[in-house]
N, C-alpha and C positions, 0 to 999 in steps of 0.2 A: 466450480465446485464450492460447496459449503463445507468448510472444515471446522470441526469442533472438538473440544477437549475440556477436561477439568484441570484447574490449576490450583495447587494448594499453597502457593507462595514460594515454592521451590522447584517444583517439577510438574510436567503435564502427564495426565493419564486419561484413559478412555478416549484416545484420539480416534476420530472416524471421519469419513468423507461421504457426501452424497451429492448428486447432481443438482446444480442450482436451477437449471431450466429457465433462465431469465426471459427467454422468448415467450413464456406463458404468463408473464406479468408478476407484479409485486404480491398480489394476494396469495398465490400459491407458494411463493417463497416464504411469506410470513407464516403460512400454515406449517411449513417444514420446520421453521425455527421454533414455533410453538410446540410441535411434537417432540423436538429434541429437548426443550426445556422442561416439558411436562415429565418426560422420562427421567431426567436428572432430579427433578423435584420430588419424585416418588422415593428416591434413594436418601433424601435428606435435604435440609434447607441450603440455599445458596446465599452467600454474602452479597454477590453482585453478578451482573452479566456484562461481559465486554464484547463489543462487536467491532470487528475490523472490516471495512467495506470500501468498495470502489466509490468514486465520485467525490465532489466537494461537500464536506460535512460541517455543519454548525455543531461543534462539540458541546455547546452549552445546552441546546435543546435536543440534540441528536437527530436533527432534520437533514435530509439530503438536499442541499442547496442547489446542486446541479449535477446531472448525469445525462449523457447523450441518450435521448429517448429511443433512438434506433437500436441501441444496445440492450436497454432494459426498459421496456414500456412502462410508463406511469410510476417509475421509481422516484423521479425528482419530486420533491415536496413531501415525501413520506417522513413522518416523525416516528422513528422506530421505537423509542421508549414508550411513547403513548400507545402505539398499536399493540405492542407485546404486553404491557402491563394491563391493558384493558381486556385482552383476550385471555390472559392467564389468570386474571382476577387476583393479582398480587400487586396492588397499587404502590406498596412500599418497597418493592424490589428495585434497587438501583440498576439502571441499564445505561451503560456508557458506550457511546458510539464515536469512532474516529476513522479517518481516512486510512486505507490500508498501508500506503507508503509511510505515513506518519507513524503508524503502529510499528512498522519495520524499524524506523529510526529510533523509536522509544525502546524497542527490544534490544537493538544493538547498543544503545546507550546504557541500559540498565544491566543487561546480561551478556552482551556480545562483545564484538571487536572494539567498540568505542567506550567500554565501561570505565576506562582509566581517564577519560577526558570529560570535562564539564560541557564542552560544545563539540558538535560533530555534524557532518553531512552524510546522509545515506542516500545512495543512488540505486534505483531498482531497474534493471535491464530485462526486458521481455518483449512482448509484442509492441509495447511502447516503452517510454522511459519516464519513471516517476521519481519521487524522492521526498525526503523529509529533512527539516533543519532543526537541530537541537541547539539552543543557545542558553548557556548557564542552567542546564538541566530541564529546560522547558521547550516544548514545540513552538516554533514560530508559525502561526496560522495565517497571518496576513489579514488585510481588511475584509476580504470576502472569502476567507478560509481556503485560498488556493495557492498559498506560498509553497514552494518546493515542486512546482510543476515544471521541472527542468526540461522535460521533453518538448515543451512549447517554446524554448529559446530558439531564436532565429540564427542560423548559421548558413554560410554560402555553400551551394552544391558546386559541381564541376564547372557549370556555366556561369557561376557567380550569382545565381538567383537565390534569394533568401528563402529557406525552407525550415520547417521545424527540425530540431535536432533528432527527434525520434524517427523522422523519415530517413535520416542519414545513418543511424546507428541502431536499428532494430534487429530483431532476430532474422528477419528476411534478408537484410543486407549481409549479415554474417554468413548465412547459408550460401548466398550467391557469390560473395567476394570478400573472404576473410581479411586479405591485405588492406582493402579499401576500408573495411569496417574498423580495423584497429586504429587507423589514423583519425577517422571521424569521431570515434569514441574518445580518443585521447584529447582531441581538440575541444570537445564539450566539457570533459572533466577539468581540463586546464582553465577553461573560462569560469567554471564554478569556483575553483580554487582562487582565482584572481579576485572574484567578487567578495567571497566570504573569508578568505585566509584562515580556514579552519585548521585545528591541530590534527584532525583525523577525518578521512573520507572513507566510508565503507561502501563497497560495491556488492550489491545483492540482486535479488530477482531470479526468475527462472533460468536466465541465461547463465548465471554463475553456478548453477548446479553441476555443470560439466567443467569443473575447475581445471582439470588436466589440459583440456583444449584451450581454455581461456588463458592460462598462464603460459602455455606454449606460444600463443599469439603475442603476449606481452614481451616475451624474450626476443621476439623478432623485430620489435619496434626499435 
């Protein structure tokens, strides 16, 4: 989904959703973004455009450094600010691009559960596991903009074979074996805490939308 809204500094309005249809390629996705922005620009000027996206993002240029091509054909290498500014013919309109899990971490740090803390870790549980690291009010990007890819941590499965954490604690595992999932999830969260020793860890992502089920699992641990 492409989710979009207007933000006035305090609240969101005009929230809406349209299908991304990533399988059709980057060009059609950009067309959709342009249509959304053109509609908003007819209502009045915009101070800036913020884009939260999947993939490894160079936040300075707004370029997608890496994204699996089998998921989103030809997305890798796209410079979103350049493409949108050129098509919209608004060369001075700031377009800021950031990885979606990092955006979640920023939102939690500024407006959400971590706003009382200068540093925090946000973990996003869904089909995979992502996350963002806020240190002294700033996102830690890493050398190639892939810091916070917690789902790629290696942990042992039942046979002792090292596998990615998101293979052990994804939505599919939760659906198949909740008791097994809770221990695997806790093992990864504990590892993150040992590495960073953060004052706050925020759990988010699609899986956390069913909070009643999630906290009932936590009580069983």
